[in-house]
Structures are given as C-alpha cells and as structure tokens.
C-alpha positions as CSV (number, residue, x, y, z in Angstrom):
1,M,1.4,-0.1,-14.1
2,S,2.6,-1.4,-10.8
3,D,5.8,-3.1,-9.7
4,A,6.2,-6.8,-9.7
5,H,4.2,-8.7,-7.0
6,R,2.1,-5.6,-6.3
7,K,-1.6,-4.9,-6.8
8,D,-2.2,-3.2,-10.2
9,F,-3.2,0.5,-10.0
10,S,-6.3,-0.1,-12.1
11,T,-7.5,-2.7,-9.6
12,K,-6.8,-0.4,-6.7
13,A,-8.7,2.4,-8.3
14,K,-11.7,0.2,-9.1
15,E,-11.8,-1.1,-5.5
16,E,-11.7,2.5,-4.2
17,I,-14.5,3.8,-6.3
18,T,-16.8,0.8,-5.8
19,P,-18.9,1.3,-2.7
20,D,-18.5,-1.5,-0.1
21,S,-22.3,-1.8,0.0
22,S,-22.2,-3.1,-3.6
23,K,-19.4,-5.7,-2.9
24,S,-20.0,-9.2,-1.8
25,T,-18.5,-10.5,1.4
26,L,-16.1,-12.6,-0.7
27,D,-15.1,-9.5,-2.6
28,R,-14.5,-7.5,0.5
29,T,-12.5,-10.3,2.1
30,K,-10.4,-10.8,-1.0
31,E,-9.7,-7.1,-1.2
32,S,-8.6,-7.0,2.4
33,I,-6.2,-9.9,2.0
34,T,-4.7,-8.5,-1.2
35,N,-4.4,-5.0,0.3
36,F,-2.6,-6.5,3.3
37,A,-0.3,-8.5,1.0
38,D,0.4,-5.4,-1.1
39,K,1.2,-3.4,1.9
40,I,3.6,-6.1,3.2
41,V,5.4,-6.4,-0.2
42,G,5.6,-2.6,-0.5
43,G,7.0,-2.3,3.0
44,A,9.7,-4.9,2.3
45,Q,11.0,-3.0,-0.7
46,S,13.0,0.1,-0.3
47,D,11.6,3.1,-2.1
48,H,14.6,3.5,-4.4
49,H,13.9,0.0,-5.8
50,K,10.3,1.0,-6.8
51,G,8.9,2.7,-9.9
52,N,8.2,6.4,-9.4
53,T,4.4,5.9,-9.3
54,Q,4.7,3.0,-6.8
55,E,7.1,5.0,-4.6
56,V,4.7,8.0,-4.5
57,F,1.7,5.7,-3.8
58,D,3.5,4.0,-0.9
59,K,4.8,7.2,0.6
60,T,1.3,8.7,0.4
61,R,-0.2,5.6,2.1
62,R,2.4,5.7,4.9
63,E,1.6,9.4,5.4
64,K,-2.2,8.7,5.5
65,D,-1.7,5.9,7.9
66,H,0.4,8.1,10.2
67,Q,-2.2,10.9,10.1
68,E,-5.0,8.5,11.0
69,G,-3.0,7.2,13.9
70,N,-2.3,3.9,12.2
71,S,1.5,4.3,12.2
72,G,1.8,1.4,9.9
73,S,3.3,-2.0,10.4
74,L,6.4,-2.8,12.4
75,L,8.1,-3.2,9.0
76,D,7.0,0.3,7.9
77,K,8.2,1.8,11.2
78,T,11.6,0.0,10.9
79,K,11.9,1.1,7.3
80,D,11.2,4.7,8.1
81,T,13.7,4.6,11.0
82,L,16.4,3.1,8.9
83,S,15.7,4.9,5.6
84,T,18.6,6.7,4.0
85,D,16.2,7.7,1.2
86,R,14.9,10.8,2.9
87,H,14.6,13.9,0.8
C-alpha cells in the first residue's frame, strides 16, 4: 500500500519487471509522467509524514539518484538540506 496521491507499490513493481521492449510508447510515456509526478509528491512530503514503507522507498530512491549522479530535483536537494529528520 502506498500513501495518498502516490503511485501504488504493485504498479511500481509491475512497471519495473516489465521490459521496456514489451511496453507501447503510450505505456512508457504514461509511466514516465506518473513516475515524475510520484517523485514530486514524495519530495514535497517530509519523511515523517509518510508510511514506513513509503519513507524507505523514497530514501532508497534519493540514495540511488545520488549515486548515479542524478542528485535529484531542487525540491529533493532543499528537503535534504533542511531536513531535521536525519537519523
């Protein structure tokens, strides 16, 4: 289960395991848009207002983005800088 206004985990999992080669252009476009929207909504929410699973997922995604050199959106950078939620 995911938090309100977020992409459902079962949908995320299905998208991840389905090869891009078997997706239509419309499916890939829709997936890109919904992933972007989910990232924006997740970045706008502080981690302590998220469910445990959603918080772990978002932290993992931010770490992956950072390791890949995609330091995330300006919103993610600001959130990380201002975060008082650090463990």
